[in-house]
C-alpha positions, 0 to 999 in steps of 0.5 A: 251532587244535586241538592234540593232545599225543600223549605227554609224557615228562619226567624229571630226571637228578640227581646223578652219572650213570654214563658220561653221556658216552656216553648217547644221546638220540633223537627221530624222525618217519617216516624222520628220526632225531636222536641227541644226546649229550655227548662226553667233554669235555662238548660237545653233539653231534648227528647226523641220519639219513634212512631209515637213511642218515647226513645229518649226521655227529656235529657240535658245538653251543655258543656262544662269548661275548665274553671267554669261549670256554668256553660249549660244553664241560664240560656235564652233562645235568640233565634232558630232556623229550620231547613229540609234537605233532600240530596243524593251523593255517590261514595268513592267506594262503599256498600252502595253506589248512591246514598240518599241524604234527607233530613230536617235540620233545626238550629237553635241559637242560644245566648247566656243571660249572664256576662260574658253572654256567651253564644252556643248553637245546637244543631239537630238533624232528624233523619228517617232512621234517627237523630244527629246533633252537635254543639257549635261555638260561633266566633264571639268576644266572650269565647275564644280559646277554651278548654272542655272539662266535661261534656254534659250530654245525656241520653235518658233511656226509657228502661233497662234495655238489653245492651251489647257492650264493651268497657269504656277503655281509653286505649283499646276496643279489643274486648269481647262483647258482653250481652246484658241488661244495662243494670248489669254493666260492670266494666271493671269485671270485664277489664279484669278478665281481659288479660289477653289485652296488653294495655287496658285503662278503664277508670269508670266502672260503669262506662261503655264504649260506643257504638252501643247497641240496645234492644228494648223489651218492646222490640225497638232497636237503638244505636248510640254513637258519634259521627265526624270525630275531628279535633275532639276526644272519643265519647264514651257513655257512663251508665246509671244503672238505677235510672238507665240514664247515659251521660257523655264521658270524654277521654281526657289528656295527660292533665285530665282535660278533654279538649282544647278548642278555639271558636268557631268550632263544632263538636262531632255529631252525637248519633241516635239510630232507632228502628223497629227491626234490626235490618234498618239499623244496618241499612242506615247511612246516617253516620256517613251523611253527617260527615263532610264530603271528600277533601281529596279532589283526584281519587282515581288512585284509591282502589279497593283490594284484596291481599295476603300477607306475612302475618298469620304465621307470626301470630301463630308462632311459626315465624317471628317479626324480629330478625334476632331473638334479643337485641343484645345477641350480636356477632363480633362485628356488632351485627344481630345474630339471626334466629332463623325464624324471621318471617319477612325474608326475601324467599318467604315473601316471594312465596306469598307474591307467587301465591297472590299472582297465581290466584288474582290477589291484588296485594301482599302485606309484609310485617316485620320487614324493618329493623327494631322488632327485638325491642319494640314493645313494653318499655314505653320507648320513643325511638323504636322504628325508622320505617325505612331500614330493612333487615339484612334478609329483606331485599326491598328493591328485589322484592319490589321488582319481583312483585311488579313483574308478577303484577302484585302490589306490595302493602307497607307495614308501619308499626309505631309501638304507640310512639306517635311522636316518632312516627310523625317526625318520619311520616314524609320519609316513610311515605316517600319510601313507599312512593319510591317502591310503588307501595299503594297502601300502608297498614299502621299500628299503635300497639302499646302505651301512647307517646306523648306519654300520658295521652291515650289512643282515644284522646284528642291528641291522638284523634288529631294524629290519625287525621294527620296521617290520613292527610299526609298519606293522601298527599302521597297518594297512599291508602291507609289501614289503621290498627289500634286506633280510635273507633271510626265515625264515618271519616272515610267519606271525608278521607276516602284513602282512609280505607279501613281500621281495626279498632275492635277484636279481630280474627287475630285473637283466635291465634294468641288468646282463647279466641272470639265467641261464636256470636262475636261476628254477629254483633260487630256489624251492629257495633264497631262497623256502624262507624266504618269498615273493619280490617277483621282479617277473615279467611282462616281455613286451618281451624284447629292445631294452628298455634305452635304454642297452644296445640288445642287452640281453635277458631270458634267458627266453621270454614264456611263462616270464615268465607261468609265474613267476606260479605258480612264484615265489610271492608274495601281492604280484605285480607285472605289471612291464612297461610298459602299452604292452608289455602292450597289444601282447599282450593275449591273453597278458596275459589270464593275468596278469589271471586268475592268483590271488595266494592259494591253497587248495592247491599241488601240486609236479608236477615238480622238479629244482633248476637244471633244471626246475619245474612247480607247480599251485595252486588259487585260494582259494575256487574250483575253478580251478587255475593251472599254471606250468612252467619250464626252464633253458637246455635244452628239455624236455617237461613231463608234467602229470597233472591227477589233482589236479582234482576228479573229475566236474567239467569244466574248460576249460584255456587253455595259454600255451606257447612257440611251436615255434620259440621260444627265450630267445636267438633268439625269446623272444616267440614264444608260442601260446595253445590252449584245450581241455576237460580232466578229472582223467583228462587228461595234458598234455605240453608242450614247453618251449623253451630258457629257456622255460615254459608257463602254464595256467589251468584253470577249472571249467565245472560 
């Protein structure tokens, strides 16, 4: 990594400074400008501007400690420091091969005038696309161990912006998105209706989760989130519906405290992205840039991959996770009586292995392989799974040997049922089992209320737990895909084995609930995916009549849109989620899943509007081949795709998987058409996308 420090300015301000309250400090990049000052009460105040327009009105910063609410005022500035950084770095895997990291940093060193004269630094990094800032607590005699009662960060907006939001829930991010003005936010109304989510905790009626996507009346796009969330609870945002001020709301622990800290310490970065077009929001790598480089030295074992799995058949009621129907159904010798519906049996798993091997799919995930599923959810039970004991019909050694003989990797599944304490006690044992049988990756799950009891999925204790799992997995050279965690904040840069997370409403909700609205996948890239890859589990081909317990249920997309999601919803771990037999009935369409890459050299955002449409082109790593995904909401539209990103002078063959002329998500979702023709960098494609539809394109270099 080459770093160029263009300029460095440091100066100390000692003693009394005339009219310090009104002195303004600035930092900027391109169209983005930060202003900082202390007001007459010694409170830190910042504001943000884009192209001369106010984005964030003057907003307060500070902390409220337990038993001390004064850590936000009576400050004086004792020093400032400025520097300009311009560097490039290469991710281990990702959407692009190289990332530019250019920002101007302003560090403001603060000291309280009153005893014990505590110190706090505010660090601002201004990028071309926005601002990141955090609190730093230096080592000091007046502050050693301390407890955060509240974070007093404000984001005072300029108007009643259009918002794409979900409730500020302490335990789940799996809500459908609501699109409304900020003045219409009512988290309780949404929570009450979300009966398909098992655990819902929304104490604040007007709290929303980040990433929060906003659009102003004059066409500016604003995204609020955080980066590098370590040893600190998730930040949600309380909405003042009258003056459109947003304030930090941290997820508490069982005692109501927010964070237990020890100086020196720095909080996660609070992030504000701003642009005059939606494409620039998706192109930003600011959140990744605000995370620390990889702590894993040897990353050769970290490999993006596609997989199939014994999973959708359980979601749709064809098979079960459990071996028996009830834990009390025992034979005379005390063994569970099999129900005959168990999906994770050796014969069935081999069927998936055969399908993967035949079609060049890297791995096979198996859920429900280990004992405990008869009594795993709803009882807040600590000792549920041991993560090493298979059911009688799952031949662990035999399946491992069979997969190896076919060149297929097995992916482990560790559901914790929310009992993080039980999982932590067994992490080494579980990961050693994976090492023994050659499992390179694990999908973890946290369905249910958390143990330690009283903790939440998004609180400090669990944030630390997820990081400990990533660290322990790295020690065993295991990649991690986390389900039901806190929403990501770019930590996959620091822990590149932390490949993907769920942390949002995935494709599974099309199985056991009323499903995902047609606009859902057009919103996710602007919200949940801002912080990192999502294991959405795309690729459902049988779009109606798949749920045995709900025969009228259907997926709210066309088949072509399911293909497009492999490009528009980024993940280095991509599942082909449907059953093998449903793919075998449409192998011509499945060809796109076989061909599409999972690691990329370049990404181009072609068209974008949150809640409406999205078209993305990506260049497969180490090749001249491109893949394109175009999706729309419930409105049909024409996607215009100029191929000027292709290499000039090179001929390509495009294979287009599009909606048939009579396709629609509601009435004819499985109707698709495949066309093939030569293209060059001068070509322009115009594709009709059906209601809830899409298109997927592979563009392969032929010379």
